[in-house]
Biopython code that builds the backbone (N, CA, C, O; Angstrom):
import numpy as np
from Bio.PDB.StructureBuilder import StructureBuilder

atoms = [
    (1, "MET", "N", (-83.257, -44.091, 67.801)),
    (1, "MET", "CA", (-83.058, -42.872, 66.696)),
    (1, "MET", "C", (-81.588, -42.914, 67.226)),
    (1, "MET", "O", (-81.367, -43.284, 68.380)),
    (2, "ILE", "N", (-80.742, -42.593, 66.513)),
    (2, "ILE", "CA", (-79.790, -41.117, 67.354)),
    (2, "ILE", "C", (-79.673, -40.484, 66.413)),
    (2, "ILE", "O", (-79.469, -39.422, 67.000)),
    (3, "SER", "N", (-79.603, -40.084, 64.832)),
    (3, "SER", "CA", (-79.943, -39.215, 64.360)),
    (3, "SER", "C", (-80.704, -39.567, 62.897)),
    (3, "SER", "O", (-81.192, -40.568, 62.373)),
    (4, "LYS", "N", (-80.511, -38.112, 62.543)),
    (4, "LYS", "CA", (-82.139, -37.939, 61.518)),
    (4, "LYS", "C", (-81.465, -36.841, 60.314)),
    (4, "LYS", "O", (-80.973, -35.772, 60.676)),
    (5, "ALA", "N", (-81.524, -37.360, 58.453)),
    (5, "ALA", "CA", (-81.334, -36.762, 58.568)),
    (5, "ALA", "C", (-82.052, -36.476, 56.636)),
    (5, "ALA", "O", (-81.927, -37.395, 55.826)),
    (6, "VAL", "N", (-82.760, -35.077, 56.203)),
    (6, "VAL", "CA", (-83.613, -35.080, 55.157)),
    (6, "VAL", "C", (-82.979, -34.072, 54.210)),
    (6, "VAL", "O", (-82.451, -32.964, 54.300)),
    (7, "ASN", "N", (-83.360, -35.235, 52.967)),
    (7, "ASN", "CA", (-83.136, -34.116, 51.672)),
    (7, "ASN", "C", (-83.571, -34.114, 50.929)),
    (7, "ASN", "O", (-83.527, -35.012, 50.089)),
    (8, "LYS", "N", (-84.145, -33.211, 50.870)),
    (8, "LYS", "CA", (-85.046, -32.297, 50.182)),
    (8, "LYS", "C", (-84.918, -31.904, 48.555)),
    (8, "LYS", "O", (-83.837, -31.469, 48.157)),
    (9, "TYR", "N", (-86.249, -32.094, 47.445)),
    (9, "TYR", "CA", (-85.569, -31.999, 46.690)),
    (9, "TYR", "C", (-85.076, -32.095, 45.511)),
    (9, "TYR", "O", (-85.075, -31.341, 44.538)),
    (10, "ILE", "N", (-84.455, -33.599, 45.810)),
    (10, "ILE", "CA", (-83.698, -34.583, 44.623)),
    (10, "ILE", "C", (-84.656, -33.906, 43.233)),
    (10, "ILE", "O", (-85.817, -33.513, 43.123)),
    (11, "ARG", "N", (-84.018, -33.967, 42.724)),
    (11, "ARG", "CA", (-84.012, -34.051, 41.111)),
    (11, "ARG", "C", (-83.290, -35.547, 40.304)),
    (11, "ARG", "O", (-82.659, -35.623, 39.249)),
    (12, "ARG", "N", (-83.709, -36.676, 41.336)),
    (12, "ARG", "CA", (-84.050, -38.224, 40.359)),
    (12, "ARG", "C", (-85.162, -38.800, 40.912)),
    (12, "ARG", "O", (-85.402, -38.523, 42.088)),
    (13, "THR", "N", (-85.849, -39.497, 40.357)),
    (13, "THR", "CA", (-86.997, -40.031, 40.639)),
    (13, "THR", "C", (-86.914, -40.730, 41.420)),
    (13, "THR", "O", (-85.922, -41.435, 41.238)),
    (14, "PRO", "N", (-87.642, -41.068, 42.619)),
    (14, "PRO", "CA", (-87.905, -42.150, 43.935)),
    (14, "PRO", "C", (-87.642, -43.390, 44.311)),
    (14, "PRO", "O", (-87.392, -43.905, 45.401)),
    (15, "ARG", "N", (-87.818, -44.095, 42.374)),
    (15, "ARG", "CA", (-87.466, -45.113, 42.053)),
    (15, "ARG", "C", (-85.998, -45.137, 41.946)),
    (15, "ARG", "O", (-85.495, -46.118, 42.494)),
    (16, "LYS", "N", (-85.238, -44.380, 41.430)),
    (16, "LYS", "CA", (-83.719, -45.120, 41.602)),
    (16, "LYS", "C", (-83.326, -44.447, 42.597)),
    (16, "LYS", "O", (-82.146, -44.770, 42.737)),
    (17, "VAL", "N", (-83.660, -43.528, 43.562)),
    (17, "VAL", "CA", (-83.153, -43.355, 44.703)),
    (17, "VAL", "C", (-82.806, -44.968, 45.625)),
    (17, "VAL", "O", (-81.796, -45.408, 46.175)),
    (18, "ASN", "N", (-84.019, -45.426, 45.460)),
    (18, "ASN", "CA", (-84.717, -46.418, 46.217)),
    (18, "ASN", "C", (-83.780, -47.986, 46.048)),
    (18, "ASN", "O", (-83.678, -48.986, 46.759)),
    (19, "THR", "N", (-83.186, -47.554, 44.684)),
    (19, "THR", "CA", (-82.369, -49.383, 44.299)),
    (19, "THR", "C", (-81.108, -48.768, 45.272)),
    (19, "THR", "O", (-80.661, -49.546, 46.115)),
    (20, "VAL", "N", (-80.754, -47.948, 45.220)),
    (20, "VAL", "CA", (-79.641, -46.917, 45.895)),
    (20, "VAL", "C", (-79.561, -47.561, 47.325)),
    (20, "VAL", "O", (-78.798, -48.450, 47.704)),
    (21, "LEU", "N", (-80.969, -46.599, 48.340)),
    (21, "LEU", "CA", (-81.182, -46.926, 49.637)),
    (21, "LEU", "C", (-81.161, -49.063, 49.847)),
    (21, "LEU", "O", (-80.881, -49.859, 50.743)),
    (22, "ASP", "N", (-81.325, -49.085, 49.357)),
    (22, "ASP", "CA", (-81.818, -51.269, 49.504)),
    (22, "ASP", "C", (-80.827, -51.067, 50.321)),
    (22, "ASP", "O", (-80.841, -51.078, 51.552)),
    (23, "VAL", "N", (-79.432, -50.765, 49.154)),
    (23, "VAL", "CA", (-77.721, -51.801, 48.954)),
    (23, "VAL", "C", (-77.552, -50.978, 50.998)),
    (23, "VAL", "O", (-77.333, -51.688, 51.980)),
    (24, "ILE", "N", (-77.731, -49.477, 51.046)),
    (24, "ILE", "CA", (-77.169, -49.398, 52.827)),
    (24, "ILE", "C", (-78.247, -49.980, 53.966)),
    (24, "ILE", "O", (-77.956, -50.252, 55.131)),
    (25, "ARG", "N", (-79.703, -50.117, 53.280)),
    (25, "ARG", "CA", (-80.516, -50.198, 54.370)),
    (25, "ARG", "C", (-80.007, -50.961, 55.022)),
    (25, "ARG", "O", (-79.446, -51.859, 54.394)),
    (26, "GLY", "N", (-79.911, -51.036, 56.768)),
    (26, "GLY", "CA", (-79.672, -52.220, 58.214)),
    (26, "GLY", "C", (-77.600, -52.545, 57.755)),
    (26, "GLY", "O", (-77.058, -53.642, 57.892)),
    (27, "LYS", "N", (-77.020, -51.504, 57.339)),
    (27, "LYS", "CA", (-75.605, -51.510, 57.327)),
    (27, "LYS", "C", (-75.042, -51.184, 58.556)),
    (27, "LYS", "O", (-75.821, -50.904, 59.468)),
    (28, "ASN", "N", (-73.746, -51.164, 58.780)),
    (28, "ASN", "CA", (-72.867, -50.348, 59.544)),
    (28, "ASN", "C", (-72.648, -49.052, 58.574)),
    (28, "ASN", "O", (-72.633, -49.162, 57.348)),
    (29, "VAL", "N", (-72.470, -47.753, 59.295)),
    (29, "VAL", "CA", (-72.562, -47.183, 58.083)),
    (29, "VAL", "C", (-71.240, -46.326, 57.686)),
    (29, "VAL", "O", (-71.195, -45.381, 56.899)),
    (30, "ASP", "N", (-69.705, -47.152, 58.764)),
    (30, "ASP", "CA", (-68.370, -47.466, 57.869)),
    (30, "ASP", "C", (-68.716, -48.170, 56.074)),
    (30, "ASP", "O", (-68.338, -47.951, 54.923)),
    (31, "TYR", "N", (-69.446, -48.886, 56.643)),
    (31, "TYR", "CA", (-69.443, -50.071, 55.009)),
    (31, "TYR", "C", (-70.452, -50.123, 53.784)),
    (31, "TYR", "O", (-70.448, -50.631, 52.663)),
    (32, "ALA", "N", (-71.712, -49.000, 54.892)),
    (32, "ALA", "CA", (-72.231, -48.370, 54.004)),
    (32, "ALA", "C", (-71.513, -47.269, 53.160)),
    (32, "ALA", "O", (-71.908, -47.098, 52.007)),
    (33, "PHE", "N", (-70.350, -46.408, 53.710)),
    (33, "PHE", "CA", (-69.684, -46.044, 52.321)),
    (33, "PHE", "C", (-69.008, -46.436, 51.841)),
    (33, "PHE", "O", (-68.314, -46.017, 50.914)),
    (34, "MET", "N", (-69.050, -47.635, 52.522)),
    (34, "MET", "CA", (-67.429, -47.960, 51.189)),
    (34, "MET", "C", (-68.576, -48.472, 50.187)),
    (34, "MET", "O", (-68.636, -47.941, 49.078)),
    (35, "LEU", "N", (-69.321, -49.297, 50.468)),
    (35, "LEU", "CA", (-70.638, -49.429, 49.344)),
    (35, "LEU", "C", (-71.229, -48.819, 48.137)),
    (35, "LEU", "O", (-71.419, -49.201, 46.982)),
    (36, "LEU", "N", (-71.616, -46.949, 49.291)),
    (36, "LEU", "CA", (-71.845, -46.048, 48.326)),
    (36, "LEU", "C", (-70.681, -45.314, 46.973)),
    (36, "LEU", "O", (-70.718, -44.715, 45.898)),
    (37, "LYS", "N", (-69.436, -46.068, 48.293)),
    (37, "LYS", "CA", (-68.056, -45.183, 46.854)),
    (37, "LYS", "C", (-68.221, -46.377, 44.992)),
    (37, "LYS", "O", (-67.832, -46.206, 43.836)),
    (38, "ASN", "N", (-69.158, -47.696, 45.871)),
    (38, "ASN", "CA", (-68.325, -48.990, 44.818)),
    (38, "ASN", "C", (-69.309, -49.110, 43.563)),
    (38, "ASN", "O", (-69.192, -49.548, 42.418)),
    (39, "ILE", "N", (-70.248, -48.565, 44.246)),
    (39, "ILE", "CA", (-71.942, -48.692, 43.395)),
    (39, "ILE", "C", (-72.122, -48.239, 42.506)),
    (39, "ILE", "O", (-72.927, -47.384, 42.875)),
    (40, "ASN", "N", (-71.928, -48.005, 40.785)),
    (40, "ASN", "CA", (-72.070, -47.152, 39.987)),
    (40, "ASN", "C", (-73.294, -46.921, 39.398)),
    (40, "ASN", "O", (-73.623, -47.345, 38.290)),
    (41, "LYS", "N", (-74.219, -46.001, 40.408)),
    (41, "LYS", "CA", (-75.446, -45.209, 40.337)),
    (41, "LYS", "C", (-75.577, -43.657, 40.730)),
    (41, "LYS", "O", (-75.423, -43.018, 41.770)),
    (42, "GLY", "N", (-75.928, -43.359, 39.437)),
    (42, "GLY", "CA", (-76.036, -41.741, 39.480)),
    (42, "GLY", "C", (-76.799, -40.752, 40.755)),
    (42, "GLY", "O", (-76.860, -39.523, 40.790)),
    (43, "ALA", "N", (-77.393, -41.852, 41.858)),
    (43, "ALA", "CA", (-78.057, -41.312, 42.637)),
    (43, "ALA", "C", (-76.971, -41.805, 44.269)),
    (43, "ALA", "O", (-77.363, -41.788, 45.436)),
    (44, "LYS", "N", (-75.819, -42.129, 43.829)),
    (44, "LYS", "CA", (-75.202, -42.144, 44.938)),
    (44, "LYS", "C", (-74.276, -40.936, 45.630)),
    (44, "LYS", "O", (-73.910, -40.917, 46.806)),
    (45, "GLU", "N", (-74.118, -40.388, 45.072)),
    (45, "GLU", "CA", (-74.147, -38.430, 45.197)),
    (45, "GLU", "C", (-75.140, -38.287, 46.348)),
    (45, "GLU", "O", (-74.704, -38.284, 47.499)),
    (46, "GLU", "N", (-75.945, -38.214, 46.201)),
    (46, "GLU", "CA", (-77.082, -37.743, 47.222)),
    (46, "GLU", "C", (-77.078, -38.757, 48.151)),
    (46, "GLU", "O", (-76.883, -38.864, 49.362)),
    (47, "VAL", "N", (-77.363, -39.495, 47.189)),
    (47, "VAL", "CA", (-77.090, -40.779, 49.368)),
    (47, "VAL", "C", (-76.193, -40.712, 49.781)),
    (47, "VAL", "O", (-76.370, -40.663, 50.999)),
    (48, "SER", "N", (-75.187, -40.670, 49.555)),
    (48, "SER", "CA", (-73.889, -40.430, 50.549)),
    (48, "SER", "C", (-73.846, -38.721, 51.034)),
    (48, "SER", "O", (-73.581, -38.475, 52.210)),
    (49, "LYS", "N", (-74.025, -37.975, 50.397)),
    (49, "LYS", "CA", (-74.562, -36.488, 50.623)),
    (49, "LYS", "C", (-75.688, -36.240, 52.512)),
    (49, "LYS", "O", (-75.466, -35.535, 53.497)),
    (50, "THR", "N", (-76.725, -37.152, 52.203)),
    (50, "THR", "CA", (-77.748, -37.643, 52.872)),
    (50, "THR", "C", (-76.755, -38.637, 54.194)),
    (50, "THR", "O", (-77.033, -38.525, 55.388)),
    (51, "LEU", "N", (-76.007, -39.245, 53.861)),
    (51, "LEU", "CA", (-75.142, -40.186, 54.743)),
    (51, "LEU", "C", (-74.210, -39.739, 55.736)),
    (51, "LEU", "O", (-73.972, -40.131, 56.879)),
    (52, "LYS", "N", (-73.680, -38.702, 54.930)),
    (52, "LYS", "CA", (-73.464, -37.567, 55.659)),
    (52, "LYS", "C", (-73.145, -36.970, 56.876)),
    (52, "LYS", "O", (-72.421, -37.053, 57.868)),
    (53, "SER", "N", (-74.334, -36.104, 56.142)),
    (53, "SER", "CA", (-75.606, -35.107, 56.638)),
    (53, "SER", "C", (-75.314, -35.913, 58.285)),
    (53, "SER", "O", (-74.539, -35.657, 59.207)),
    (54, "ALA", "N", (-76.420, -37.032, 58.052)),
    (54, "ALA", "CA", (-76.415, -37.775, 59.504)),
    (54, "ALA", "C", (-75.497, -38.946, 60.267)),
    (54, "ALA", "O", (-75.796, -39.568, 61.286)),
    (55, "VAL", "N", (-74.949, -38.993, 59.901)),
    (55, "VAL", "CA", (-73.700, -38.798, 60.732)),
    (55, "VAL", "C", (-73.106, -38.142, 61.703)),
    (55, "VAL", "O", (-72.657, -38.511, 62.788)),
    (56, "SER", "N", (-73.195, -36.430, 60.819)),
    (56, "SER", "CA", (-72.670, -35.394, 61.435)),
    (56, "SER", "C", (-73.393, -34.958, 62.107)),
    (56, "SER", "O", (-72.955, -34.093, 62.865)),
    (57, "ASN", "N", (-74.869, -35.314, 62.195)),
    (57, "ASN", "CA", (-75.735, -35.303, 63.464)),
    (57, "ASN", "C", (-75.552, -36.448, 64.590)),
    (57, "ASN", "O", (-75.830, -36.207, 65.764)),
    (58, "ALA", "N", (-75.195, -37.376, 64.280)),
    (58, "ALA", "CA", (-75.220, -37.886, 65.202)),
    (58, "ALA", "C", (-73.722, -37.917, 65.627)),
    (58, "ALA", "O", (-73.561, -38.807, 66.462)),
    (59, "TYR", "N", (-72.558, -37.242, 65.336)),
    (59, "TYR", "CA", (-71.826, -36.800, 65.777)),
    (59, "TYR", "C", (-71.845, -35.314, 67.321)),
    (59, "TYR", "O", (-71.230, -35.081, 68.361)),
    (60, "GLU", "N", (-72.809, -34.799, 66.622)),
    (60, "GLU", "CA", (-73.026, -33.168, 67.792)),
    (60, "GLU", "C", (-73.942, -34.154, 69.320)),
    (60, "GLU", "O", (-73.816, -34.074, 70.542)),
    (61, "LYS", "N", (-74.832, -35.017, 68.400)),
    (61, "LYS", "CA", (-75.237, -35.089, 70.382)),
    (61, "LYS", "C", (-74.574, -37.034, 70.716)),
    (61, "LYS", "O", (-75.070, -38.076, 71.146)),
    (62, "GLY", "N", (-73.222, -36.573, 70.192)),
    (62, "GLY", "CA", (-72.476, -36.729, 71.290)),
    (62, "GLY", "C", (-71.733, -38.802, 70.531)),
    (62, "GLY", "O", (-70.974, -39.372, 71.315)),
    (63, "PHE", "N", (-71.932, -39.265, 69.707)),
    (63, "PHE", "CA", (-72.007, -40.697, 69.596)),
    (63, "PHE", "C", (-70.779, -40.474, 68.323)),
    (63, "PHE", "O", (-70.749, -40.021, 67.179)),
    (64, "THR", "N", (-69.869, -41.065, 69.257)),
    (64, "THR", "CA", (-68.120, -40.675, 67.761)),
    (64, "THR", "C", (-68.104, -41.797, 67.482)),
    (64, "THR", "O", (-68.046, -41.721, 66.254)),
    (65, "ASP", "N", (-68.118, -43.321, 67.832)),
    (65, "ASP", "CA", (-67.955, -44.487, 67.411)),
    (65, "ASP", "C", (-68.683, -44.849, 66.053)),
    (65, "ASP", "O", (-69.803, -45.322, 66.248)),
    (66, "THR", "N", (-68.319, -44.741, 64.732)),
    (66, "THR", "CA", (-69.019, -44.936, 63.911)),
    (66, "THR", "C", (-69.435, -46.846, 63.802)),
    (66, "THR", "O", (-70.421, -47.346, 63.259)),
    (67, "SER", "N", (-68.479, -47.443, 64.405)),
    (67, "SER", "CA", (-68.491, -49.057, 64.234)),
    (67, "SER", "C", (-69.597, -49.362, 65.354)),
    (67, "SER", "O", (-70.026, -50.508, 65.490)),
    (68, "LYS", "N", (-69.882, -48.688, 65.861)),
    (68, "LYS", "CA", (-71.757, -48.573, 66.900)),
    (68, "LYS", "C", (-73.236, -48.380, 66.288)),
    (68, "LYS", "O", (-74.287, -48.818, 66.756)),
    (69, "ILE", "N", (-72.979, -47.330, 64.691)),
    (69, "ILE", "CA", (-74.068, -46.925, 64.861)),
    (69, "ILE", "C", (-73.894, -47.939, 62.518)),
    (69, "ILE", "O", (-73.140, -48.333, 61.627)),
    (70, "SER", "N", (-75.413, -47.713, 63.001)),
    (70, "SER", "CA", (-76.158, -48.685, 61.427)),
    (70, "SER", "C", (-77.084, -47.627, 60.739)),
    (70, "SER", "O", (-77.493, -46.589, 61.259)),
    (71, "VAL", "N", (-77.294, -47.999, 59.700)),
    (71, "VAL", "CA", (-78.885, -47.732, 58.900)),
    (71, "VAL", "C", (-79.524, -48.040, 59.403)),
    (71, "VAL", "O", (-79.639, -49.196, 58.995)),
    (72, "SER", "N", (-80.692, -47.817, 60.678)),
    (72, "SER", "CA", (-81.841, -48.142, 60.563)),
    (72, "SER", "C", (-82.405, -48.467, 59.552)),
    (72, "SER", "O", (-82.460, -49.545, 58.960)),
    (73, "GLU", "N", (-83.156, -46.768, 59.208)),
    (73, "GLU", "CA", (-83.962, -46.577, 58.092)),
    (73, "GLU", "C", (-83.487, -45.442, 57.113)),
    (73, "GLU", "O", (-83.070, -44.316, 57.381)),
    (74, "ALA", "N", (-83.703, -46.178, 55.681)),
    (74, "ALA", "CA", (-83.623, -45.654, 54.562)),
    (74, "ALA", "C", (-84.748, -46.087, 53.569)),
    (74, "ALA", "O", (-85.258, -47.176, 53.304)),
    (75, "TYR", "N", (-85.025, -44.214, 52.915)),
    (75, "TYR", "CA", (-86.386, -44.596, 52.173)),
    (75, "TYR", "C", (-86.424, -43.167, 51.480)),
    (75, "TYR", "O", (-86.145, -42.185, 52.169)),
    (76, "SER", "N", (-86.679, -43.052, 50.464)),
    (76, "SER", "CA", (-87.653, -41.826, 49.407)),
    (76, "SER", "C", (-88.202, -41.926, 49.211)),
    (76, "SER", "O", (-88.560, -43.086, 49.004)),
    (77, "THR", "N", (-89.378, -40.450, 48.913)),
    (77, "THR", "CA", (-90.603, -40.240, 49.094)),
    (77, "THR", "C", (-91.107, -39.429, 47.970)),
    (77, "THR", "O", (-90.146, -38.768, 47.575)),
    (78, "GLU", "N", (-91.932, -39.217, 47.414)),
    (78, "GLU", "CA", (-91.717, -38.780, 46.243)),
    (78, "GLU", "C", (-92.223, -37.114, 46.637)),
    (78, "GLU", "O", (-93.150, -36.818, 47.392)),
    (79, "GLY", "N", (-91.578, -36.434, 46.101)),
    (79, "GLY", "CA", (-91.481, -34.783, 46.377)),
    (79, "GLY", "C", (-92.480, -34.414, 44.823)),
    (79, "GLY", "O", (-93.122, -34.996, 43.949)),
    (80, "PRO", "N", (-92.032, -32.963, 45.271)),
    (80, "PRO", "CA", (-93.431, -32.170, 43.908)),
    (80, "PRO", "C", (-92.773, -32.625, 42.576)),
    (80, "PRO", "O", (-91.579, -32.814, 42.344)),
    (81, "ILE", "N", (-94.030, -32.775, 41.623)),
    (81, "ILE", "CA", (-93.715, -32.754, 40.098)),
    (81, "ILE", "C", (-93.243, -31.797, 39.519)),
    (81, "ILE", "O", (-93.676, -30.698, 39.869)),
    (82, "PHE", "N", (-92.352, -31.837, 38.595)),
    (82, "PHE", "CA", (-92.835, -30.885, 37.708)),
    (82, "PHE", "C", (-92.891, -30.896, 36.722)),
    (82, "PHE", "O", (-92.388, -31.927, 36.276)),
    (83, "LYS", "N", (-93.439, -29.961, 35.650)),
    (83, "LYS", "CA", (-95.054, -30.695, 34.611)),
    (83, "LYS", "C", (-94.031, -29.905, 33.633)),
    (83, "LYS", "O", (-93.294, -29.086, 34.183)),
    (84, "ARG", "N", (-93.924, -30.074, 32.281)),
    (84, "ARG", "CA", (-92.908, -29.352, 31.052)),
    (84, "ARG", "C", (-93.869, -30.183, 30.396)),
    (84, "ARG", "O", (-94.531, -31.140, 30.799)),
    (85, "TYR", "N", (-93.781, -29.487, 29.084)),
    (85, "TYR", "CA", (-93.978, -29.915, 27.897)),
    (85, "TYR", "C", (-93.494, -30.024, 26.595)),
    (85, "TYR", "O", (-92.876, -29.034, 26.205)),
    (86, "LYS", "N", (-93.602, -30.939, 25.826)),
    (86, "LYS", "CA", (-91.731, -31.429, 25.003)),
    (86, "LYS", "C", (-92.961, -31.516, 23.414)),
    (86, "LYS", "O", (-93.976, -32.134, 23.090)),
    (87, "ALA", "N", (-92.024, -30.451, 22.820)),
    (87, "ALA", "CA", (-92.601, -30.439, 20.902)),
    (87, "ALA", "C", (-92.192, -32.087, 20.617)),
    (87, "ALA", "O", (-91.424, -33.010, 20.890)),
    (88, "ARG", "N", (-93.700, -31.516, 19.618)),
    (88, "ARG", "CA", (-93.716, -33.477, 18.569)),
    (88, "ARG", "C", (-93.808, -32.748, 17.761)),
    (88, "ARG", "O", (-93.667, -31.541, 17.562)),
    (89, "ALA", "N", (-94.262, -34.228, 16.927)),
    (89, "ALA", "CA", (-94.680, -33.838, 14.669)),
    (89, "ALA", "C", (-96.016, -32.682, 14.583)),
    (89, "ALA", "O", (-97.169, -33.083, 14.739)),
    (90, "MET", "N", (-95.814, -31.718, 14.409)),
    (90, "MET", "CA", (-97.036, -31.260, 13.682)),
    (90, "MET", "C", (-97.405, -30.869, 14.800)),
    (90, "MET", "O", (-98.425, -31.267, 15.363)),
    (91, "GLY", "N", (-96.656, -30.089, 15.221)),
    (91, "GLY", "CA", (-97.190, -28.878, 16.023)),
    (91, "GLY", "C", (-97.939, -29.287, 17.207)),
    (91, "GLY", "O", (-98.689, -28.438, 17.689)),
    (92, "ARG", "N", (-97.876, -30.369, 17.730)),
    (92, "ARG", "CA", (-98.347, -31.484, 18.824)),
    (92, "ARG", "C", (-97.665, -31.118, 19.479)),
    (92, "ARG", "O", (-97.047, -30.200, 18.941)),
    (93, "ALA", "N", (-97.106, -31.437, 21.210)),
    (93, "ALA", "CA", (-97.026, -31.523, 22.321)),
    (93, "ALA", "C", (-97.324, -32.920, 23.246)),
    (93, "ALA", "O", (-98.192, -33.761, 23.014)),
    (94, "THR", "N", (-96.549, -32.916, 24.129)),
    (94, "THR", "CA", (-96.391, -33.869, 25.391)),
    (94, "THR", "C", (-96.264, -33.429, 26.429)),
    (94, "THR", "O", (-95.560, -32.424, 26.523)),
    (95, "LYS", "N", (-96.877, -33.982, 27.613)),
    (95, "LYS", "CA", (-96.118, -34.145, 28.744)),
    (95, "LYS", "C", (-95.131, -34.801, 28.352)),
    (95, "LYS", "O", (-94.938, -35.743, 27.584)),
    (96, "ARG", "N", (-93.858, -33.418, 29.740)),
    (96, "ARG", "CA", (-92.725, -34.435, 30.323)),
    (96, "ARG", "C", (-93.017, -34.235, 32.258)),
    (96, "ARG", "O", (-93.173, -33.171, 32.858)),
    (97, "TYR", "N", (-93.011, -35.333, 32.713)),
    (97, "TYR", "CA", (-92.629, -35.652, 33.950)),
    (97, "TYR", "C", (-91.794, -35.777, 34.271)),
    (97, "TYR", "O", (-91.162, -36.775, 33.926)),
    (98, "LYS", "N", (-90.974, -34.354, 35.591)),
    (98, "LYS", "CA", (-89.804, -33.870, 35.897)),
    (98, "LYS", "C", (-90.421, -34.658, 37.466)),
    (98, "LYS", "O", (-91.469, -34.183, 37.903)),
    (99, "ARG", "N", (-89.872, -35.637, 38.135)),
    (99, "ARG", "CA", (-89.775, -35.958, 39.306)),
    (99, "ARG", "C", (-89.026, -35.891, 40.073)),
    (99, "ARG", "O", (-87.834, -35.951, 39.770)),
    (100, "THR", "N", (-89.450, -35.739, 41.388)),
    (100, "THR", "CA", (-88.196, -34.836, 42.616)),
    (100, "THR", "C", (-88.504, -36.173, 43.861)),
    (100, "THR", "O", (-89.460, -36.931, 44.029)),
    (101, "SER", "N", (-87.758, -36.073, 44.267)),
    (101, "SER", "CA", (-87.873, -37.165, 45.585)),
    (101, "SER", "C", (-86.582, -36.082, 46.743)),
    (101, "SER", "O", (-85.601, -35.354, 46.587)),
    (102, "HIS", "N", (-87.742, -36.821, 48.261)),
    (102, "HIS", "CA", (-86.785, -35.908, 49.408)),
    (102, "HIS", "C", (-86.412, -37.707, 49.838)),
    (102, "HIS", "O", (-87.273, -38.579, 49.726)),
    (103, "ILE", "N", (-84.934, -37.997, 50.343)),
    (103, "ILE", "CA", (-84.084, -38.896, 50.844)),
    (103, "ILE", "C", (-83.973, -39.101, 52.314)),
    (103, "ILE", "O", (-83.079, -38.298, 52.583)),
    (104, "THR", "N", (-84.332, -39.696, 53.500)),
    (104, "THR", "CA", (-84.117, -39.429, 54.640)),
    (104, "THR", "C", (-83.263, -40.783, 55.614)),
    (104, "THR", "O", (-83.653, -41.948, 55.536)),
    (105, "ILE", "N", (-82.327, -40.448, 56.308)),
    (105, "ILE", "CA", (-82.322, -41.769, 56.415)),
    (105, "ILE", "C", (-82.616, -41.608, 58.098)),
    (105, "ILE", "O", (-83.389, -40.853, 58.688)),
    (106, "ILE", "N", (-81.551, -42.774, 58.676)),
    (106, "ILE", "CA", (-82.646, -42.562, 60.231)),
    (106, "ILE", "C", (-81.200, -43.232, 60.729)),
    (106, "ILE", "O", (-80.775, -43.931, 59.809)),
    (107, "LEU", "N", (-80.446, -43.248, 61.697)),
    (107, "LEU", "CA", (-79.456, -43.465, 62.497)),
    (107, "LEU", "C", (-79.373, -44.386, 63.819)),
    (107, "LEU", "O", (-79.690, -43.998, 64.944)),
    (108, "LYS", "N", (-78.911, -45.628, 63.505)),
    (108, "LYS", "CA", (-79.365, -46.559, 65.402)),
    (108, "LYS", "C", (-78.058, -46.657, 65.800)),
    (108, "LYS", "O", (-77.033, -46.686, 65.120)),
    (109, "GLU", "N", (-78.320, -46.732, 67.714)),
    (109, "GLU", "CA", (-77.042, -47.652, 68.050)),
    (109, "GLU", "C", (-77.260, -49.038, 68.118)),
    (109, "GLU", "O", (-78.169, -49.600, 68.728)),
    (110, "GLY", "N", (-75.937, -49.796, 67.133)),
    (110, "GLY", "CA", (-75.562, -51.255, 67.620)),
    (110, "GLY", "C", (-76.157, -51.556, 66.300)),
    (110, "GLY", "O", (-76.944, -50.821, 65.703)),
    (111, "VAL", "N", (-75.530, -53.173, 65.731)),
    (111, "VAL", "CA", (-75.218, -53.022, 63.674)),
    (111, "VAL", "C", (-75.982, -54.256, 63.750)),
    (111, "VAL", "O", (-75.724, -55.171, 64.532)),
    (112, "ASN", "N", (-77.363, -54.238, 62.525)),
    (112, "ASN", "CA", (-78.064, -55.688, 62.306)),
    (112, "ASN", "C", (-77.894, -56.792, 62.510)),
    (112, "ASN", "O", (-78.731, -57.622, 62.155)),
]
sb = StructureBuilder()
sb.init_structure("model")
sb.init_model(0)
sb.init_chain("A")
sb.init_seg("    ")
for serial, (resi, resn, name, xyz) in enumerate(atoms, 1):
    if name == "N":
        sb.init_residue(resn, " ", resi, " ")
    sb.init_atom(name, np.array(xyz, "f"), 0.0, 1.0, " ", f" {name:<3s}", serial, name[0])
structure = sb.get_structure()
């Protein structure tokens, strides 16, 4: 493991974030940034911020060649759930769950 970046309390569901993370898992860092730029998903901004932070952490440790760095692990776990209520007909209310997620990206040296 070269570096690790964790982005917590993202207001996206982990299921939606994992679809974006599945695209970049195992790819070279430069290729992963190119894929994130061209993907049409809402969670790409949060994932690209986390990947950029992981690359910055690798630079701080002395790994400056991004062609040798790849994404070894990329996953999203469930964060706290905000429970809200929505008004419905005849004075009733139903629960709404606003899910959050924690994004973790781990980089390693060498391309898969």
